[in-house]
C-alpha positions as CSV (number, residue, x, y, z in Angstrom):
1,M,55.2,56.0,101.6
2,A,55.8,57.5,105.1
3,Q,56.8,54.1,106.3
4,A,59.4,53.8,103.5
5,K,60.8,57.1,104.5
6,I,61.0,56.3,108.0
7,Q,62.8,52.9,107.2
8,A,65.4,54.7,104.9
9,K,66.2,57.2,107.7
10,M,66.7,54.3,110.0
11,N,69.0,52.7,107.7
12,D,71.1,56.0,107.3
13,P,74.6,55.7,109.0
14,P,74.6,57.4,112.4
15,C,76.0,60.9,112.5
16,S,78.1,61.2,115.5
17,K,79.0,64.4,117.4
18,F,82.6,63.7,116.4
19,S,82.0,63.9,112.6
20,R,79.9,67.1,113.0
21,T,82.8,68.8,114.8
22,L,85.3,67.7,112.3
23,S,83.0,69.3,109.6
24,M,82.8,72.6,111.6
25,A,86.7,72.5,111.9
26,D,87.0,72.1,108.2
27,R,84.7,75.0,107.6
28,S,86.7,77.0,110.0
29,V,90.0,76.3,108.4
30,R,88.5,77.2,104.9
31,L,87.2,80.6,106.4
32,L,90.6,81.3,108.0
33,E,92.3,80.5,104.8
34,S,89.9,83.1,103.1
35,L,90.6,85.7,105.7
36,D,94.4,85.3,105.4
37,Q,94.0,85.9,101.6
38,L,91.9,89.0,102.2
39,E,94.5,90.2,104.6
40,M,97.2,90.0,102.0
41,R,94.8,92.0,99.6
42,V,94.2,94.5,102.2
43,E,97.9,95.1,102.7
44,A,98.5,95.2,99.1
45,L,95.8,97.9,98.8
46,R,97.3,100.0,101.6
47,E,100.8,99.8,99.9
48,A,99.2,100.8,96.5
49,A,97.4,103.8,98.2
50,S,100.6,104.8,100.2
51,A,102.5,104.7,96.8
52,M,99.9,106.8,95.2
53,E,100.0,109.3,98.1
54,Q,103.9,109.4,97.7
55,E,103.4,109.9,93.8
56,K,101.0,112.9,94.5
57,E,103.5,114.6,96.8
58,C,106.3,114.1,94.2
59,I,104.3,115.6,91.4
60,L,103.3,118.5,93.4
61,E,106.9,119.1,94.5
62,M,108.1,118.9,90.7
63,I,105.4,121.4,89.6
64,Q,106.4,123.9,92.3
65,S,110.1,123.3,91.5
66,I,109.5,124.1,87.8
67,Q,107.6,127.2,88.8
68,N,110.4,128.4,91.0
69,S,113.4,127.3,88.7
70,Q,115.8,129.6,87.3
71,E,114.8,128.6,83.7
72,M,111.4,130.0,84.6
73,R,112.9,133.3,85.5
74,N,114.9,133.7,82.3
75,I,111.9,133.6,79.8
76,C,109.7,136.5,78.8
77,A,106.6,137.4,80.7
78,G,104.2,136.2,78.0
79,E,105.7,132.7,78.0
80,K,106.1,132.7,81.7
81,E,102.4,133.4,82.2
82,E,101.4,130.6,79.8
83,L,103.6,128.2,81.7
84,N,102.2,129.3,85.0
85,L,98.8,128.9,83.9
86,T,99.7,125.3,82.7
87,A,101.4,124.5,86.0
88,N,98.6,125.8,88.0
89,R,96.2,123.6,86.1
90,L,98.2,120.6,86.6
91,M,98.5,121.6,90.3
92,G,94.7,121.9,90.6
93,R,94.2,118.5,88.9
94,T,96.8,116.8,91.1
95,L,95.1,118.3,94.4
96,S,91.6,117.0,93.2
97,V,92.9,113.4,93.7
98,E,92.2,112.5,97.2
99,I,94.0,109.7,98.8
100,S,93.8,108.8,102.5
101,V,95.5,106.0,104.1
102,G,94.5,105.9,107.9
103,T,96.9,104.9,110.6
104,I,95.7,103.0,113.7
105,R,97.6,104.6,116.7
106,N,97.4,104.2,120.5
107,S,97.4,107.2,122.9
108,Q,101.1,107.0,123.1
109,Q,101.7,106.9,119.4
110,E,99.2,109.8,119.0
111,D,101.0,111.9,121.5
112,A,104.5,111.2,119.7
113,L,103.1,112.2,116.4
114,R,101.9,115.5,117.8
115,K,105.3,116.2,119.5
116,A,107.2,115.3,116.2
117,T,105.0,117.4,114.0
118,S,105.3,120.3,116.4
119,I,109.2,120.2,116.4
120,I,109.3,120.2,112.7
121,D,106.7,123.0,112.3
122,E,108.7,125.3,114.7
123,I,111.9,124.9,112.5
124,V,109.7,125.4,109.3
125,K,108.5,128.8,110.8
126,K,112.1,130.0,111.1
127,L,113.3,128.9,107.6
128,L,113.2,132.3,106.1
129,D,114.9,134.1,108.9
130,D,117.7,131.6,109.4
131,M,117.9,129.2,106.3
132,D,121.3,127.8,107.2
133,G,120.6,127.3,110.9
134,S,117.3,125.7,109.9
135,R,118.7,123.5,107.5
136,Q,121.2,122.1,110.0
137,Q,118.5,121.5,112.3
138,L,116.4,119.5,109.8
139,L,119.5,117.5,109.0
140,S,119.8,116.6,112.6
141,L,116.2,115.6,112.6
142,H,116.5,113.5,109.5
143,A,119.6,111.8,110.9
144,A,117.4,110.6,113.8
145,C,115.1,108.8,111.2
146,V,117.8,106.8,109.4
147,T,119.6,103.7,110.3
148,E,122.7,104.4,108.5
149,A,125.5,106.4,110.1
150,A,124.8,110.1,109.9
151,A,127.3,112.8,108.8
152,V,125.6,115.3,111.3
153,P,124.9,115.1,115.0
154,I,121.7,113.2,115.7
155,N,118.9,114.8,117.7
156,Q,118.5,112.3,120.4
157,K,115.4,113.8,121.8
158,F,113.8,113.7,118.4
159,Q,114.8,110.2,117.6
160,A,113.2,109.1,121.0
161,I,110.0,110.5,119.9
162,V,110.0,109.2,116.4
163,I,110.7,105.7,117.7
164,S,107.5,106.0,119.7
165,C,105.4,106.8,116.6
166,A,103.6,104.2,114.5
167,L,105.7,102.7,111.8
168,E,103.7,104.4,109.0
169,D,104.0,107.7,110.8
170,Q,107.7,107.3,111.0
171,K,108.0,106.8,107.2
172,K,105.9,110.0,106.7
173,I,108.0,112.1,109.0
174,K,111.1,110.9,107.3
175,R,109.7,111.9,103.9
176,R,108.5,115.2,105.1
177,L,112.0,116.1,106.3
178,E,113.5,115.0,103.0
179,T,111.0,117.2,101.0
180,L,111.9,120.1,103.2
181,L,115.6,119.7,102.9
182,R,115.2,119.5,99.0
183,N,113.1,122.7,99.1
184,V,115.8,124.4,101.3
185,E,118.6,123.2,98.9
186,N,116.7,124.4,95.9
187,A,116.0,127.9,97.6
188,E,119.6,128.2,98.7
189,K,120.6,127.6,95.0
190,N,118.1,130.3,93.6
191,I,119.4,132.7,96.1
192,K,123.0,132.2,95.0
193,I,122.0,132.5,91.4
194,M,120.1,135.7,92.1
195,D,123.1,137.1,94.1
196,H,125.4,136.1,91.2
197,Q,123.0,138.0,88.7
198,K,123.1,141.1,90.8
199,L,126.8,141.2,91.0
200,A,127.2,140.5,87.4
201,N,124.6,143.3,86.7
202,G,126.4,145.8,89.1
203,S,129.8,145.1,87.4
204,S,128.2,145.8,84.1
205,N,126.7,149.1,85.1
206,T,130.0,150.0,86.7
207,L,131.8,149.5,83.5
208,N,129.3,151.2,81.5
209,G,129.4,154.2,83.8
């Protein structure tokens, strides 16, 4: 029996080093293809998570917009309280959804992100004191983040900083500026409406007097 096995082994075709290398190469190609497919799935996963992150921001902004809307001011106290309770419940449920898409940055990109965030934060601090001036500054920063021709002067310093940021951070900075500009626009509309109501009430009181 043992002799037969030895004889069969001797009759096997020789396994050259070249054929083993070729087999390893084939395996390497298959593994590389698998990793390429996984990379596409990873990018799709990040894009989906980023889209969910933006959807969360959008929902929160819409809830706040409803709470601060003129329609909310024009309803009775009882209905307003009920609507605010519902809005706050939705706000809480939305905030309970935690989505985190990390961004890989080098030291230069980290520094650029800190500088860009600091510039925006400084403008936000002055919003209530100088809404119109702050809006113009935000428009100038936003113009630095878009490729199309801007209708306002571009903040060249901010543009250089943003270009040094990671691509994902550039998108987030642009989104934050767009959200701030929408909030400022809504706030200005509400202020104008309130001023108009005050003038109307003042005229009515004068006539009644």
